[in-house]
N, C-alpha and C positions, 0 to 999 in steps of 0.2 A: 330282387329276384322276381322275374315275371313267371306267373303260373300259367301253364297251358294244360287244361283239364278236359280236353275234348272227350276222352273216353268216359270220364265221370259225368260230363254233361249229357252224354247220350244215354246213360243208364239211369239217371235220376231226374226228378222234377226240378223246375226252376227254383223253388223255394230251397231245396237242398243245396243248390249251387250258390244262391245268395248268402246262405248261412254256413257255408263250408268253412271249417276252422282254419284250413291252410290259407284261404284267401283272407279271412278276418285277421289273422296274425302275421300277414305279410309285413316285412320290415319297412320302415319309412325310408324316404329318399335320403341317401347319404353320399352318393357319388357326386363329384364336382362337375361332371360332364353330362351331356344329354344322353338319352336312350331312345333308340329308334326301332320300332317293330313294324316290319313290312307285312301287310296282310294280303294285298293284291287279290281280294276276294270278289272283285267286280264292282264294288261300291266304295270301299275304303282302301286307299292306297297304303297309308301308313299312319301310325300313332307315335308321336314324339313327345317324350316328357323331358322338360328342361328343369334342372334342379334350382332351388332357391339360391344356392351359392353362385351358380352361373348367371342367374338373372339379377341377383342383388335384391331379391324380394323376400317377404316373410314366408311364402309358400311356393312350392313347385307349381309349374303350369304344364298342362298337356295340350298338344295341338293335334287335332284329327284332320288329316288331309283326305278329302273325298276325290273320287275319280273325276267328278265334274269340274274340279279346280277349286272348290271351296275349301277354306281352312276354318275350322271351328275350335275356339279356345275355351278351355275349362280349367278352373283352379284344381290342383291336386296331381297325384301321380297315377298313371295307369298300372294297376297291379294284376289285372287279368284280361286276357283276350283269347279269342278263338278265331281261326281262319274260316270257320263255317259262316256262310252268308247271313243266316238268321240269328246268329248267336249274339247275346249282349256282351258288353265288356264293362269293366269296373274301374272307376277312378276314385281313389281314396283322397279325400280332402282333409288334411290335418287341421287342428285348431290353430288359429292365429288371432292376433289383436285381442288377447285376453279371452279368447273363446274357450269353451270347455267340452266340445263335442267333436268326435271323429265321425265324418260322414262318408259312407260308401255309396257312391252314385253309380247305379246300374243303368247303362245307356244302350240305345239300339238305333240303328239306321232307319229313318223314316223315308221310304221311297217316294211318297207323294210330295213331300216337302223338300226332299233332297237335303236333309239335315239330320242331326243327332237329337234324339229325345230321351228323356229320363223315363224309365219304366218302373224302377223300384229304388228305395233308399233304405240303408241300414244306419241307425244311430247308436253310438256308444259314447258314454260320458268318459272324460279323462280319468275319473276315479275308479272306473271299472277296468282293472288291470287284466286284460285277456292274455297277456304274455306271461302271466304268473306260472311258475312250475308246479304250483299246487292244483292246477286244473287238470282233471282227467277228462279228455274229450271223448264224446261218443263218435262212432264212425259216421253217423248221420243224425240229424235232428229227430227227436222222439216226441210225438204229439201227446200231451196229457191234458186232462181237465183239472183246473185248480179253482177252489172256492176261497173267497175272501183273500184275493191275491194282494200282497204288498211286495212290489218289485223294488229292490234296493240297489244302490250303485256298488256296494261292497257286501261281502258275506258277513256282515255284522249288523246288529240292531242298534240304530241310533235314532231316537225320537226327540232328543232334548238338546243336543249340542249343535252349534252352528257348523255347517259344512261350507268352508270357504270356496271350494271348487264348484259346488252346486249352487252357492249363494242362497242358502235356505237353512232352516232349522231341521236337523235330521237328514237321513240319507234315502228316504222313500222317493222314488222317481215315477212311480205309477201305482194307482190303487184301483181295484175293482171289487166292491163289496156287495153288489146287488145281485149278481148272477155269476155262474161259473164261466170261466174263460179258458180258451185253448192257449196253451203255451207250448213252445217247442224247445225241449230240453237239449242243450248243446253239450253239457258235461256236468261234472260235480267237483266239489272241493275235496281234495285228497285228505286234508286234515279234519274237515267237518263235512262228512258225507251227506248230511241232511240238506246242506246248502247246494242248490242247483243253479247253474248258469243257464239262462234261457232267453229266448226271443219272443216277443209278443207283437201281434199286429195291432198297433195303437192308433193308426190313422190309415187312410187309403194308400196302399202301396208303400207303407212305411213300417219297418220293423224297429223295435227298441230292445236293446240287450241289457240285461241286468241279472241280479241274484234274487232267488226266493227261498224261503225256508220250507222244505217239504213236510215238516212236522206240523204245520199250521194249515 
């Protein structure tokens, strides 16, 4: 299901769009046939996603057809677009080849180069189940300051056992112990309300999503 959130996009900032829970929880490609979305916004004619079943590949592929005649190919499924000329669109790249990360690539048309360029990326490890019914999502991200942040892939403390998905001991995926850090709370765990699902800006134009215990 493709999400068209033009009204949302016009009312909120880009960060809220990139971290919108409806986009993050979009279902993966399951249709055996391709999907075509016609934009005709003056620069992009259409965005076509072909499923892995149709292509005989491990991942779906998306083809962006520009008005100039260029076709740009990206791994993943287009899960968000807007007909507005300056709006970004999102391609979700699922893990493949023993990968353990879902990557949400936010792309935008570059007029000078007549191509598509990435403006933001959101990372989620496969062990971070954002489709869980135990998550109560906020209507929009809430920015808070956190001291001694330990971001974990799941709402449990594991510092000693091997995590086969993360390929490491324990489930800590990010630490910041020297200074307070801004996190963007996306929701909380219904059964353990102290555990908050959040996103952090961990590299330039990159968000990482995980869990932190708000009691610490």
